[in-house]
Each structure stands twice: as structure tokens, then as C-alpha cells.
ChimeraX commands (.cxc) that place a marker at each C-alpha (Angstrom):
marker #1 position -6.20,19.40,-8.02 radius 0.5
marker #1 position -9.30,18.52,-6.92 radius 0.5
marker #1 position -10.06,15.53,-4.73 radius 0.5
marker #1 position -11.75,12.08,-6.64 radius 0.5
marker #1 position -13.80,9.01,-5.63 radius 0.5
marker #1 position -15.01,6.44,-8.40 radius 0.5
marker #1 position -17.66,6.82,-10.58 radius 0.5
marker #1 position -20.14,3.76,-9.93 radius 0.5
marker #1 position -19.42,0.72,-7.45 radius 0.5
marker #1 position -17.19,-2.04,-8.03 radius 0.5
marker #1 position -17.81,-5.89,-6.81 radius 0.5
marker #1 position -15.38,-8.46,-7.03 radius 0.5
marker #1 position -14.43,-11.92,-5.29 radius 0.5
marker #1 position -11.40,-13.84,-4.50 radius 0.5
marker #1 position -9.90,-15.53,-2.06 radius 0.5
marker #1 position -6.99,-14.19,0.70 radius 0.5
marker #1 position -3.59,-14.59,0.50 radius 0.5
marker #1 position -3.05,-15.82,4.20 radius 0.5
marker #1 position -6.39,-16.75,5.21 radius 0.5
marker #1 position -7.31,-19.15,2.07 radius 0.5
marker #1 position -11.01,-18.07,2.56 radius 0.5
marker #1 position -13.26,-16.69,0.00 radius 0.5
marker #1 position -14.08,-13.01,0.52 radius 0.5
marker #1 position -16.17,-10.71,-1.32 radius 0.5
marker #1 position -15.65,-7.15,-1.59 radius 0.5
marker #1 position -17.97,-4.34,-3.01 radius 0.5
marker #1 position -16.23,-0.78,-3.32 radius 0.5
marker #1 position -18.50,2.10,-3.51 radius 0.5
marker #1 position -18.30,5.78,-3.95 radius 0.5
marker #1 position -17.64,8.21,-1.03 radius 0.5
marker #1 position -17.82,12.08,-0.13 radius 0.5
marker #1 position -14.97,14.23,-0.60 radius 0.5
marker #1 position -12.57,14.43,2.79 radius 0.5
marker #1 position -13.85,11.02,4.34 radius 0.5
marker #1 position -10.49,8.86,2.89 radius 0.5
marker #1 position -10.24,5.31,2.14 radius 0.5
marker #1 position -12.32,3.34,4.73 radius 0.5
marker #1 position -13.06,-0.47,5.25 radius 0.5
marker #1 position -16.48,-1.97,6.53 radius 0.5
marker #1 position -16.40,-5.74,7.65 radius 0.5
marker #1 position -19.86,-6.50,6.82 radius 0.5
marker #1 position -19.58,-9.64,8.27 radius 0.5
marker #1 position -19.59,-8.72,11.71 radius 0.5
marker #1 position -22.44,-7.06,12.99 radius 0.5
marker #1 position -21.98,-3.41,13.98 radius 0.5
marker #1 position -18.45,-3.21,13.09 radius 0.5
marker #1 position -16.88,0.42,13.51 radius 0.5
marker #1 position -15.32,1.56,10.18 radius 0.5
marker #1 position -11.86,0.86,9.53 radius 0.5
marker #1 position -10.49,3.79,8.28 radius 0.5
marker #1 position -6.84,3.42,6.14 radius 0.5
marker #1 position -4.50,5.74,8.16 radius 0.5
marker #1 position -1.51,5.49,10.21 radius 0.5
marker #1 position -3.46,5.03,13.91 radius 0.5
marker #1 position -5.25,1.81,12.91 radius 0.5
marker #1 position -2.59,-0.47,12.00 radius 0.5
marker #1 position -2.37,-3.68,14.01 radius 0.5
marker #1 position 0.08,-5.95,11.93 radius 0.5
marker #1 position 2.98,-5.90,9.62 radius 0.5
marker #1 position 4.02,-9.17,9.44 radius 0.5
marker #1 position 4.00,-10.45,5.80 radius 0.5
marker #1 position 0.81,-7.76,5.24 radius 0.5
marker #1 position -0.35,-4.66,6.52 radius 0.5
marker #1 position -3.26,-5.06,8.94 radius 0.5
marker #1 position -5.79,-2.42,9.76 radius 0.5
marker #1 position -8.13,-2.63,13.06 radius 0.5
marker #1 position -10.56,-0.74,15.22 radius 0.5
marker #1 position -12.13,-2.43,17.90 radius 0.5
marker #1 position -10.66,-6.03,17.73 radius 0.5
marker #1 position -12.19,-5.93,14.00 radius 0.5
marker #1 position -9.63,-6.31,11.35 radius 0.5
marker #1 position -8.89,-6.23,8.10 radius 0.5
marker #1 position -5.34,-7.71,6.51 radius 0.5
marker #1 position -3.62,-7.48,3.20 radius 0.5
marker #1 position -4.78,-4.09,2.44 radius 0.5
marker #1 position -1.56,-2.79,0.89 radius 0.5
marker #1 position -2.07,-3.83,-2.74 radius 0.5
marker #1 position -5.51,-2.11,-2.84 radius 0.5
marker #1 position -4.68,0.57,-0.85 radius 0.5
marker #1 position -1.85,1.17,-3.81 radius 0.5
marker #1 position -4.12,0.81,-6.11 radius 0.5
marker #1 position -5.94,4.05,-5.00 radius 0.5
marker #1 position -2.75,6.06,-4.20 radius 0.5
marker #1 position -1.76,5.02,-7.91 radius 0.5
marker #1 position -4.74,5.98,-9.50 radius 0.5
marker #1 position -5.97,8.98,-8.01 radius 0.5
marker #1 position -8.83,7.86,-5.77 radius 0.5
marker #1 position -8.71,9.79,-2.83 radius 0.5
marker #1 position -11.98,8.68,-0.85 radius 0.5
marker #1 position -13.92,5.33,-1.18 radius 0.5
marker #1 position -15.69,2.76,1.19 radius 0.5
marker #1 position -14.68,-1.03,0.72 radius 0.5
marker #1 position -16.94,-3.07,2.17 radius 0.5
marker #1 position -16.08,-6.95,2.38 radius 0.5
marker #1 position -17.70,-9.78,4.50 radius 0.5
marker #1 position -14.14,-11.23,5.29 radius 0.5
marker #1 position -10.97,-10.15,7.01 radius 0.5
marker #1 position -8.55,-10.18,4.24 radius 0.5
marker #1 position -8.68,-8.40,0.99 radius 0.5
marker #1 position -8.37,-10.89,-1.88 radius 0.5
marker #1 position -5.23,-11.30,-3.59 radius 0.5
marker #1 position -6.60,-11.76,-6.78 radius 0.5
marker #1 position -3.50,-12.57,-8.83 radius 0.5
marker #1 position -0.92,-11.11,-6.34 radius 0.5
marker #1 position -0.58,-7.68,-7.76 radius 0.5
marker #1 position -2.26,-4.39,-8.01 radius 0.5
marker #1 position -3.58,-5.13,-12.15 radius 0.5
marker #1 position -7.23,-6.28,-11.35 radius 0.5
marker #1 position -7.77,-3.21,-9.28 radius 0.5
marker #1 position -6.33,-0.99,-11.70 radius 0.5
marker #1 position -8.37,-2.59,-14.21 radius 0.5
marker #1 position -11.53,-2.20,-12.16 radius 0.5
marker #1 position -11.09,1.11,-11.54 radius 0.5
marker #1 position -10.42,2.31,-14.99 radius 0.5
marker #1 position -13.38,0.65,-16.19 radius 0.5
marker #1 position -15.53,2.15,-13.66 radius 0.5
marker #1 position -13.43,5.94,-14.28 radius 0.5
marker #1 position -13.16,8.72,-11.79 radius 0.5
marker #1 position -15.77,11.56,-10.33 radius 0.5
marker #1 position -13.99,15.17,-9.65 radius 0.5
marker #1 position -15.27,16.35,-6.10 radius 0.5
marker #1 position -15.58,20.16,-5.26 radius 0.5
marker #1 position -12.68,19.99,-2.54 radius 0.5
marker #1 position -9.05,20.50,-3.19 radius 0.5
marker #1 position -6.44,17.62,-2.87 radius 0.5
marker #1 position -4.42,17.79,-0.07 radius 0.5
marker #1 position -0.43,17.05,-0.42 radius 0.5
marker #1 position 1.99,16.31,2.51 radius 0.5
marker #1 position 5.19,18.18,1.38 radius 0.5
marker #1 position 8.43,16.67,3.19 radius 0.5
marker #1 position 10.41,19.47,4.37 radius 0.5
marker #1 position 13.01,17.72,6.59 radius 0.5
marker #1 position 14.50,14.37,6.24 radius 0.5
marker #1 position 12.71,11.35,8.45 radius 0.5
marker #1 position 14.96,8.33,8.23 radius 0.5
marker #1 position 14.69,4.66,9.87 radius 0.5
marker #1 position 16.70,1.95,9.60 radius 0.5
marker #1 position 16.68,-2.07,10.45 radius 0.5
marker #1 position 20.07,-3.32,10.42 radius 0.5
marker #1 position 21.23,-3.03,6.74 radius 0.5
marker #1 position 17.81,-2.38,5.80 radius 0.5
marker #1 position 16.66,1.31,5.59 radius 0.5
marker #1 position 13.76,3.80,4.60 radius 0.5
marker #1 position 14.00,7.34,4.15 radius 0.5
marker #1 position 11.97,10.23,2.95 radius 0.5
marker #1 position 13.36,13.17,2.10 radius 0.5
marker #1 position 12.81,17.05,0.34 radius 0.5
marker #1 position 11.84,16.57,-3.05 radius 0.5
marker #1 position 12.99,19.91,-5.26 radius 0.5
marker #1 position 11.09,19.71,-7.61 radius 0.5
marker #1 position 8.09,19.26,-5.69 radius 0.5
marker #1 position 7.16,15.72,-7.13 radius 0.5
marker #1 position 6.85,12.43,-5.67 radius 0.5
marker #1 position 9.95,10.21,-6.50 radius 0.5
marker #1 position 10.81,6.73,-5.22 radius 0.5
marker #1 position 13.83,5.00,-5.17 radius 0.5
marker #1 position 13.69,1.58,-4.37 radius 0.5
marker #1 position 16.79,-1.47,-3.97 radius 0.5
marker #1 position 17.32,-5.19,-3.11 radius 0.5
marker #1 position 20.04,-7.12,-2.65 radius 0.5
marker #1 position 19.14,-10.48,-1.28 radius 0.5
marker #1 position 21.61,-13.65,-0.98 radius 0.5
marker #1 position 19.69,-15.31,-3.96 radius 0.5
marker #1 position 20.36,-15.09,-7.96 radius 0.5
marker #1 position 16.76,-14.24,-8.26 radius 0.5
marker #1 position 16.68,-11.17,-6.22 radius 0.5
marker #1 position 20.23,-9.99,-6.29 radius 0.5
marker #1 position 20.59,-6.25,-6.89 radius 0.5
marker #1 position 17.44,-5.15,-8.11 radius 0.5
marker #1 position 16.67,-1.83,-8.17 radius 0.5
marker #1 position 13.87,0.63,-9.32 radius 0.5
marker #1 position 13.70,4.87,-9.35 radius 0.5
marker #1 position 11.12,6.71,-11.16 radius 0.5
marker #1 position 9.34,9.98,-10.82 radius 0.5
marker #1 position 5.89,8.64,-9.87 radius 0.5
marker #1 position 2.89,9.43,-11.70 radius 0.5
marker #1 position -0.50,7.22,-12.67 radius 0.5
marker #1 position 1.16,5.99,-16.10 radius 0.5
marker #1 position 4.24,4.60,-14.29 radius 0.5
marker #1 position 2.23,3.05,-11.39 radius 0.5
marker #1 position 0.01,1.34,-14.12 radius 0.5
marker #1 position 2.51,0.01,-16.82 radius 0.5
marker #1 position 5.65,-0.47,-14.56 radius 0.5
marker #1 position 4.73,-1.02,-11.31 radius 0.5
marker #1 position 0.60,-2.76,-10.93 radius 0.5
marker #1 position 1.69,-5.68,-12.65 radius 0.5
marker #1 position 4.00,-7.18,-10.19 radius 0.5
marker #1 position 3.18,-9.90,-8.02 radius 0.5
marker #1 position 3.84,-10.65,-4.77 radius 0.5
marker #1 position 6.68,-13.37,-4.49 radius 0.5
marker #1 position 7.91,-16.06,-1.99 radius 0.5
marker #1 position 10.39,-18.94,-1.59 radius 0.5
marker #1 position 9.31,-22.78,-2.12 radius 0.5
marker #1 position 10.97,-23.62,0.95 radius 0.5
marker #1 position 9.48,-21.09,3.27 radius 0.5
marker #1 position 5.77,-22.31,2.34 radius 0.5
marker #1 position 5.60,-25.18,4.88 radius 0.5
marker #1 position 6.71,-22.78,7.64 radius 0.5
marker #1 position 4.34,-19.89,6.70 radius 0.5
marker #1 position 1.17,-22.44,6.74 radius 0.5
marker #1 position 2.03,-23.61,9.96 radius 0.5
marker #1 position 1.55,-20.07,11.36 radius 0.5
marker #1 position -1.62,-19.50,9.64 radius 0.5
marker #1 position -0.06,-17.70,6.52 radius 0.5
marker #1 position -0.13,-17.92,3.01 radius 0.5
marker #1 position -3.10,-20.40,3.35 radius 0.5
marker #1 position -4.43,-19.41,0.00 radius 0.5
marker #1 position -1.09,-19.06,-1.50 radius 0.5
marker #1 position -0.48,-21.02,-5.51 radius 0.5
marker #1 position 1.07,-20.50,-8.44 radius 0.5
marker #1 position -2.02,-18.12,-9.63 radius 0.5
marker #1 position -1.37,-15.69,-7.06 radius 0.5
marker #1 position 2.32,-15.46,-6.48 radius 0.5
marker #1 position 5.75,-15.77,-8.04 radius 0.5
marker #1 position 7.35,-18.83,-6.60 radius 0.5
marker #1 position 10.90,-19.25,-6.18 radius 0.5
marker #1 position 12.90,-22.35,-5.88 radius 0.5
marker #1 position 16.63,-23.04,-5.43 radius 0.5
marker #1 position 17.38,-22.09,-8.87 radius 0.5
marker #1 position 14.28,-21.70,-10.85 radius 0.5
marker #1 position 10.91,-19.77,-11.01 radius 0.5
marker #1 position 7.69,-22.03,-10.76 radius 0.5
marker #1 position 5.65,-20.37,-12.38 radius 0.5
marker #1 position 5.01,-21.66,-16.00 radius 0.5
marker #1 position 4.83,-18.25,-17.64 radius 0.5
marker #1 position 7.92,-16.98,-15.67 radius 0.5
marker #1 position 8.08,-13.36,-14.91 radius 0.5
marker #1 position 6.43,-10.49,-16.05 radius 0.5
marker #1 position 9.54,-8.07,-15.60 radius 0.5
marker #1 position 12.91,-9.20,-15.40 radius 0.5
marker #1 position 13.05,-7.06,-12.02 radius 0.5
marker #1 position 9.36,-8.11,-10.71 radius 0.5
marker #1 position 10.47,-8.26,-7.52 radius 0.5
marker #1 position 11.71,-5.04,-6.83 radius 0.5
marker #1 position 8.81,-3.45,-8.69 radius 0.5
marker #1 position 6.63,-5.40,-6.14 radius 0.5
marker #1 position 8.52,-4.13,-3.31 radius 0.5
marker #1 position 7.55,-0.79,-4.66 radius 0.5
marker #1 position 4.11,-1.27,-5.05 radius 0.5
marker #1 position 3.98,-3.01,-1.28 radius 0.5
marker #1 position 5.68,0.03,-0.24 radius 0.5
marker #1 position 3.38,2.52,-1.70 radius 0.5
marker #1 position 0.36,0.93,-0.27 radius 0.5
marker #1 position 1.90,1.54,3.18 radius 0.5
marker #1 position 3.02,4.86,2.67 radius 0.5
marker #1 position -0.70,5.77,1.42 radius 0.5
marker #1 position -1.57,5.39,4.95 radius 0.5
marker #1 position 0.35,8.92,5.74 radius 0.5
marker #1 position -3.57,9.99,4.35 radius 0.5
marker #1 position -2.10,12.50,1.59 radius 0.5
marker #1 position -0.23,12.10,-1.50 radius 0.5
marker #1 position 3.50,12.89,-0.84 radius 0.5
marker #1 position 5.62,15.56,-2.46 radius 0.5
marker #1 position 9.20,14.06,-1.70 radius 0.5
marker #1 position 11.68,11.35,-2.45 radius 0.5
marker #1 position 11.22,8.03,-0.94 radius 0.5
marker #1 position 13.94,5.78,-1.18 radius 0.5
marker #1 position 14.48,2.51,0.42 radius 0.5
marker #1 position 16.83,-0.65,0.70 radius 0.5
marker #1 position 14.95,-4.09,1.66 radius 0.5
marker #1 position 12.29,-2.44,3.50 radius 0.5
marker #1 position 9.02,-4.43,4.42 radius 0.5
marker #1 position 5.79,-3.64,5.55 radius 0.5
marker #1 position 7.42,-3.10,9.27 radius 0.5
marker #1 position 9.87,-0.60,8.31 radius 0.5
marker #1 position 7.53,1.02,6.00 radius 0.5
marker #1 position 4.94,1.72,9.03 radius 0.5
marker #1 position 7.81,3.16,11.03 radius 0.5
marker #1 position 8.85,5.35,8.48 radius 0.5
marker #1 position 5.16,6.63,8.40 radius 0.5
marker #1 position 4.84,6.74,11.99 radius 0.5
marker #1 position 8.27,8.54,12.53 radius 0.5
marker #1 position 7.50,11.16,9.78 radius 0.5
marker #1 position 3.66,11.82,11.14 radius 0.5
marker #1 position 5.52,12.07,14.75 radius 0.5
marker #1 position 7.38,14.96,13.78 radius 0.5
marker #1 position 5.38,17.49,12.67 radius 0.5
marker #1 position 8.22,20.33,12.18 radius 0.5
marker #1 position 9.56,17.70,9.21 radius 0.5
marker #1 position 6.32,18.13,6.86 radius 0.5
marker #1 position 3.46,20.47,5.87 radius 0.5
marker #1 position 0.02,20.31,4.13 radius 0.5
marker #1 position -0.41,22.10,0.98 radius 0.5
marker #1 position -3.39,22.59,-1.11 radius 0.5
marker #1 position -1.97,23.23,-4.75 radius 0.5
marker #1 position -5.42,24.41,-6.04 radius 0.5
marker #1 position -5.26,27.55,-4.02 radius 0.5
marker #1 position -1.37,27.27,-3.55 radius 0.5
marker #1 position -1.97,27.63,-0.03 radius 0.5
marker #1 position 0.52,25.92,2.62 radius 0.5
marker #1 position -0.76,24.77,6.19 radius 0.5
marker #1 position 1.82,24.01,8.72 radius 0.5
marker #1 position 1.32,20.91,10.25 radius 0.5
marker #1 position -0.11,21.25,13.70 radius 0.5
marker #1 position -2.31,18.64,15.81 radius 0.5
marker #1 position -2.75,16.56,12.13 radius 0.5
marker #1 position -1.25,13.31,13.56 radius 0.5
marker #1 position -5.00,11.94,13.17 radius 0.5
marker #1 position -5.68,12.99,16.58 radius 0.5
marker #1 position -3.27,10.46,18.24 radius 0.5
marker #1 position -0.10,8.89,17.84 radius 0.5
marker #1 position -0.02,5.54,16.04 radius 0.5
marker #1 position 1.33,2.79,18.80 radius 0.5
marker #1 position 3.80,0.64,17.83 radius 0.5
marker #1 position 3.26,-2.85,16.52 radius 0.5
marker #1 position 5.87,-5.76,16.26 radius 0.5
marker #1 position 7.18,-7.05,12.98 radius 0.5
marker link #1:1,2 radius 0.2
marker link #1:2,3 radius 0.2
marker link #1:3,4 radius 0.2
marker link #1:4,5 radius 0.2
marker link #1:5,6 radius 0.2
marker link #1:6,7 radius 0.2
marker link #1:7,8 radius 0.2
marker link #1:8,9 radius 0.2
marker link #1:9,10 radius 0.2
marker link #1:10,11 radius 0.2
marker link #1:11,12 radius 0.2
marker link #1:12,13 radius 0.2
marker link #1:13,14 radius 0.2
marker link #1:14,15 radius 0.2
marker link #1:15,16 radius 0.2
marker link #1:16,17 radius 0.2
marker link #1:17,18 radius 0.2
marker link #1:18,19 radius 0.2
marker link #1:19,20 radius 0.2
marker link #1:20,21 radius 0.2
marker link #1:21,22 radius 0.2
marker link #1:22,23 radius 0.2
marker link #1:23,24 radius 0.2
marker link #1:24,25 radius 0.2
marker link #1:25,26 radius 0.2
marker link #1:26,27 radius 0.2
marker link #1:27,28 radius 0.2
marker link #1:28,29 radius 0.2
marker link #1:29,30 radius 0.2
marker link #1:30,31 radius 0.2
marker link #1:31,32 radius 0.2
marker link #1:32,33 radius 0.2
marker link #1:33,34 radius 0.2
marker link #1:34,35 radius 0.2
marker link #1:35,36 radius 0.2
marker link #1:36,37 radius 0.2
marker link #1:37,38 radius 0.2
marker link #1:38,39 radius 0.2
marker link #1:39,40 radius 0.2
marker link #1:40,41 radius 0.2
marker link #1:41,42 radius 0.2
marker link #1:42,43 radius 0.2
marker link #1:43,44 radius 0.2
marker link #1:44,45 radius 0.2
marker link #1:45,46 radius 0.2
marker link #1:46,47 radius 0.2
marker link #1:47,48 radius 0.2
marker link #1:48,49 radius 0.2
marker link #1:49,50 radius 0.2
marker link #1:50,51 radius 0.2
marker link #1:51,52 radius 0.2
marker link #1:52,53 radius 0.2
marker link #1:53,54 radius 0.2
marker link #1:54,55 radius 0.2
marker link #1:55,56 radius 0.2
marker link #1:56,57 radius 0.2
marker link #1:57,58 radius 0.2
marker link #1:58,59 radius 0.2
marker link #1:59,60 radius 0.2
marker link #1:60,61 radius 0.2
marker link #1:61,62 radius 0.2
marker link #1:62,63 radius 0.2
marker link #1:63,64 radius 0.2
marker link #1:64,65 radius 0.2
marker link #1:65,66 radius 0.2
marker link #1:66,67 radius 0.2
marker link #1:67,68 radius 0.2
marker link #1:68,69 radius 0.2
marker link #1:69,70 radius 0.2
marker link #1:70,71 radius 0.2
marker link #1:71,72 radius 0.2
marker link #1:72,73 radius 0.2
marker link #1:73,74 radius 0.2
marker link #1:74,75 radius 0.2
marker link #1:75,76 radius 0.2
marker link #1:76,77 radius 0.2
marker link #1:77,78 radius 0.2
marker link #1:78,79 radius 0.2
marker link #1:79,80 radius 0.2
marker link #1:80,81 radius 0.2
marker link #1:81,82 radius 0.2
marker link #1:82,83 radius 0.2
marker link #1:83,84 radius 0.2
marker link #1:84,85 radius 0.2
marker link #1:85,86 radius 0.2
marker link #1:86,87 radius 0.2
marker link #1:87,88 radius 0.2
marker link #1:88,89 radius 0.2
marker link #1:89,90 radius 0.2
marker link #1:90,91 radius 0.2
marker link #1:91,92 radius 0.2
marker link #1:92,93 radius 0.2
marker link #1:93,94 radius 0.2
marker link #1:94,95 radius 0.2
marker link #1:95,96 radius 0.2
marker link #1:96,97 radius 0.2
marker link #1:97,98 radius 0.2
marker link #1:98,99 radius 0.2
marker link #1:99,100 radius 0.2
marker link #1:100,101 radius 0.2
marker link #1:101,102 radius 0.2
marker link #1:102,103 radius 0.2
marker link #1:103,104 radius 0.2
marker link #1:104,105 radius 0.2
marker link #1:105,106 radius 0.2
marker link #1:106,107 radius 0.2
marker link #1:107,108 radius 0.2
marker link #1:108,109 radius 0.2
marker link #1:109,110 radius 0.2
marker link #1:110,111 radius 0.2
marker link #1:111,112 radius 0.2
marker link #1:112,113 radius 0.2
marker link #1:113,114 radius 0.2
marker link #1:114,115 radius 0.2
marker link #1:115,116 radius 0.2
marker link #1:116,117 radius 0.2
marker link #1:117,118 radius 0.2
marker link #1:118,119 radius 0.2
marker link #1:119,120 radius 0.2
marker link #1:120,121 radius 0.2
marker link #1:121,122 radius 0.2
marker link #1:122,123 radius 0.2
marker link #1:123,124 radius 0.2
marker link #1:124,125 radius 0.2
marker link #1:125,126 radius 0.2
marker link #1:126,127 radius 0.2
marker link #1:127,128 radius 0.2
marker link #1:128,129 radius 0.2
marker link #1:129,130 radius 0.2
marker link #1:130,131 radius 0.2
marker link #1:131,132 radius 0.2
marker link #1:132,133 radius 0.2
marker link #1:133,134 radius 0.2
marker link #1:134,135 radius 0.2
marker link #1:135,136 radius 0.2
marker link #1:136,137 radius 0.2
marker link #1:137,138 radius 0.2
marker link #1:138,139 radius 0.2
marker link #1:139,140 radius 0.2
marker link #1:140,141 radius 0.2
marker link #1:141,142 radius 0.2
marker link #1:142,143 radius 0.2
marker link #1:143,144 radius 0.2
marker link #1:144,145 radius 0.2
marker link #1:145,146 radius 0.2
marker link #1:146,147 radius 0.2
marker link #1:147,148 radius 0.2
marker link #1:148,149 radius 0.2
marker link #1:149,150 radius 0.2
marker link #1:150,151 radius 0.2
marker link #1:151,152 radius 0.2
marker link #1:152,153 radius 0.2
marker link #1:153,154 radius 0.2
marker link #1:154,155 radius 0.2
marker link #1:155,156 radius 0.2
marker link #1:156,157 radius 0.2
marker link #1:157,158 radius 0.2
marker link #1:158,159 radius 0.2
marker link #1:159,160 radius 0.2
marker link #1:160,161 radius 0.2
marker link #1:161,162 radius 0.2
marker link #1:162,163 radius 0.2
marker link #1:163,164 radius 0.2
marker link #1:164,165 radius 0.2
marker link #1:165,166 radius 0.2
marker link #1:166,167 radius 0.2
marker link #1:167,168 radius 0.2
marker link #1:168,169 radius 0.2
marker link #1:169,170 radius 0.2
marker link #1:170,171 radius 0.2
marker link #1:171,172 radius 0.2
marker link #1:172,173 radius 0.2
marker link #1:173,174 radius 0.2
marker link #1:174,175 radius 0.2
marker link #1:175,176 radius 0.2
marker link #1:176,177 radius 0.2
marker link #1:177,178 radius 0.2
marker link #1:178,179 radius 0.2
marker link #1:179,180 radius 0.2
marker link #1:180,181 radius 0.2
marker link #1:181,182 radius 0.2
marker link #1:182,183 radius 0.2
marker link #1:183,184 radius 0.2
marker link #1:184,185 radius 0.2
marker link #1:185,186 radius 0.2
marker link #1:186,187 radius 0.2
marker link #1:187,188 radius 0.2
marker link #1:188,189 radius 0.2
marker link #1:189,190 radius 0.2
marker link #1:190,191 radius 0.2
marker link #1:191,192 radius 0.2
marker link #1:192,193 radius 0.2
marker link #1:193,194 radius 0.2
marker link #1:194,195 radius 0.2
marker link #1:195,196 radius 0.2
marker link #1:196,197 radius 0.2
marker link #1:197,198 radius 0.2
marker link #1:198,199 radius 0.2
marker link #1:199,200 radius 0.2
marker link #1:200,201 radius 0.2
marker link #1:201,202 radius 0.2
marker link #1:202,203 radius 0.2
marker link #1:203,204 radius 0.2
marker link #1:204,205 radius 0.2
marker link #1:205,206 radius 0.2
marker link #1:206,207 radius 0.2
marker link #1:207,208 radius 0.2
marker link #1:208,209 radius 0.2
marker link #1:209,210 radius 0.2
marker link #1:210,211 radius 0.2
marker link #1:211,212 radius 0.2
marker link #1:212,213 radius 0.2
marker link #1:213,214 radius 0.2
marker link #1:214,215 radius 0.2
marker link #1:215,216 radius 0.2
marker link #1:216,217 radius 0.2
marker link #1:217,218 radius 0.2
marker link #1:218,219 radius 0.2
marker link #1:219,220 radius 0.2
marker link #1:220,221 radius 0.2
marker link #1:221,222 radius 0.2
marker link #1:222,223 radius 0.2
marker link #1:223,224 radius 0.2
marker link #1:224,225 radius 0.2
marker link #1:225,226 radius 0.2
marker link #1:226,227 radius 0.2
marker link #1:227,228 radius 0.2
marker link #1:228,229 radius 0.2
marker link #1:229,230 radius 0.2
marker link #1:230,231 radius 0.2
marker link #1:231,232 radius 0.2
marker link #1:232,233 radius 0.2
marker link #1:233,234 radius 0.2
marker link #1:234,235 radius 0.2
marker link #1:235,236 radius 0.2
marker link #1:236,237 radius 0.2
marker link #1:237,238 radius 0.2
marker link #1:238,239 radius 0.2
marker link #1:239,240 radius 0.2
marker link #1:240,241 radius 0.2
marker link #1:241,242 radius 0.2
marker link #1:242,243 radius 0.2
marker link #1:243,244 radius 0.2
marker link #1:244,245 radius 0.2
marker link #1:245,246 radius 0.2
marker link #1:246,247 radius 0.2
marker link #1:247,248 radius 0.2
marker link #1:248,249 radius 0.2
marker link #1:249,250 radius 0.2
marker link #1:250,251 radius 0.2
marker link #1:251,252 radius 0.2
marker link #1:252,253 radius 0.2
marker link #1:253,254 radius 0.2
marker link #1:254,255 radius 0.2
marker link #1:255,256 radius 0.2
marker link #1:256,257 radius 0.2
marker link #1:257,258 radius 0.2
marker link #1:258,259 radius 0.2
marker link #1:259,260 radius 0.2
marker link #1:260,261 radius 0.2
marker link #1:261,262 radius 0.2
marker link #1:262,263 radius 0.2
marker link #1:263,264 radius 0.2
marker link #1:264,265 radius 0.2
marker link #1:265,266 radius 0.2
marker link #1:266,267 radius 0.2
marker link #1:267,268 radius 0.2
marker link #1:268,269 radius 0.2
marker link #1:269,270 radius 0.2
marker link #1:270,271 radius 0.2
marker link #1:271,272 radius 0.2
marker link #1:272,273 radius 0.2
marker link #1:273,274 radius 0.2
marker link #1:274,275 radius 0.2
marker link #1:275,276 radius 0.2
marker link #1:276,277 radius 0.2
marker link #1:277,278 radius 0.2
marker link #1:278,279 radius 0.2
marker link #1:279,280 radius 0.2
marker link #1:280,281 radius 0.2
marker link #1:281,282 radius 0.2
marker link #1:282,283 radius 0.2
marker link #1:283,284 radius 0.2
marker link #1:284,285 radius 0.2
marker link #1:285,286 radius 0.2
marker link #1:286,287 radius 0.2
marker link #1:287,288 radius 0.2
marker link #1:288,289 radius 0.2
marker link #1:289,290 radius 0.2
marker link #1:290,291 radius 0.2
marker link #1:291,292 radius 0.2
marker link #1:292,293 radius 0.2
marker link #1:293,294 radius 0.2
marker link #1:294,295 radius 0.2
marker link #1:295,296 radius 0.2
marker link #1:296,297 radius 0.2
marker link #1:297,298 radius 0.2
marker link #1:298,299 radius 0.2
marker link #1:299,300 radius 0.2
marker link #1:300,301 radius 0.2
marker link #1:301,302 radius 0.2
marker link #1:302,303 radius 0.2
marker link #1:303,304 radius 0.2
marker link #1:304,305 radius 0.2
marker link #1:305,306 radius 0.2
marker link #1:306,307 radius 0.2
view
């Protein structure tokens, strides 16, 4: 398997879920082995922000990346689309601090990627193969990365919250491009009506609306069109987690098992994995060559951030 980038540049605009500001975005092709990089065009001389674990600066209600005080937030949906569609290398230029939320899912990102298509690159794709179990906990919440006997990427996620709409939902599947597109990408972000004022008072959800989020009342869904899936909530949690796990920097071969995990715990899982190089190895599927993990924690260990 070889690496891929997009064939042509993609441009779009939209508001940020949390900032409420309109942002213009251009995604352009990038060379092999460069990964996904964000560039803030509205900040003179801003350093490129590579999408990897060492650049995570916040995980409260969204995942934010930053370098030298310049950040870009709510990156998880776009990163999930890149991961799910098989985009290894791309540059994301934006003139604001937050990736537009669009409809609250990754569906429009996938549509744009399908429209432009992908270009195969000479370099082979690298996979991170989980060799030993990695487990993180936060009370009753947990996230695991386990070895996969079949050398596949498997996702098994469950939620069980004290609300009739979010009780005992689960999603389990062998991960693939088609599974992501058909079963995960369309699931929207969600929130409770009772929390909106609190979030806005804390500078969050200023761009949130029924156009870009599922809003849950005490006993009903406020969106006129209802849910896209009966279990849309757990599917969106899978979408978020795939975006966060993509910060490992490689496609993963292993079993991802989680219960009620959010951005902070997802990031802790990535940290724990990359901080224990004996628990994984890099594999070049094209050449069949395995590379033992050595000093490959993107040069330096990520600094923990608060939830």
C-alpha cells in the first residue's frame, strides 16, 4: 500500500462550532511523508502545525493543536475524514482558529474528498502495529488499544449515560473506508439543551445550532429531521475517536475498544501508546518490512493537558 494525497485543492467556508466565527479553508496536496499540516494564514509568520500528539494543547469539548501560541481547534472531524478516506498527506490552510463544523459530521469532508479524488504517491504507507495492550481509565470510562490477531483495525465503542437517548449504545466493526463513509461519517456532534447556556458562558458552542448539532431535550430531539441513525450518538463518538487516534501519525493495526471515552481520554491513550515504544512496531506493508519502534515519539514526548 502506498501513501496518498488529494488530486486537487479543496476550498470551503463555514462557522466554528465553539468560536462562532466564519473561517475560510483551503486543503491542498502535499508531498509524501509530510503528514497532515495546518497553517494559520491569518497569523503572520505562523509556524505550520503538524497533526500529531506532541502538538495537542487542549482537549476540552474538542481537540486543539498548537505551536508557539498559535492554535487550531476542533480538528477531529476533518482528521477523521482524512484517516477514514486514506489521505496521508495534505496541507490545511485556514484564516481562523477553528475548523468549520459544517453540519456537525464528517459527511461534507468526505464528499469533497470524493469529488477531488486521491493521487497515489511513491512512498509506502507505514502502519503502527499494536504489540502489547495499552489501557487508560477515568473512573468508569476507559479506552484500550489491543493487538489484532488478523492484522486489521477494529473499533468497538460503547456508551451508557443516564439519559434515555444515550443509554446502552454500541458500535463494533472492522474499520474500512466504506465503513467510515457509510456508517460513521454522517453522525453529527450532539449536546444537551440544558448545557447550552453554560457552554456559551465559558466561550464554547457560540456557533452551535440545529443546523450543525443534534440537540437533546429532556424527552425529545429538537432537530426537526430527527436522527440520521437510531444510534447516531455512539457513531459520532467513534468519529471523534478516530480523529483523535489519527494523531498517532500512522494508520493503526489493532483493536480499539472504548467506553464513554472523550477527547481527553482519547489523547491519554495516544500518549500512553507512543510513550511505550516496546508496545508497538512500524510495518511497511508494501515491502513486508517491520521496523521496531525506537526514538519515534515525534522526537519528544507529548506534555499532558487537562481535560
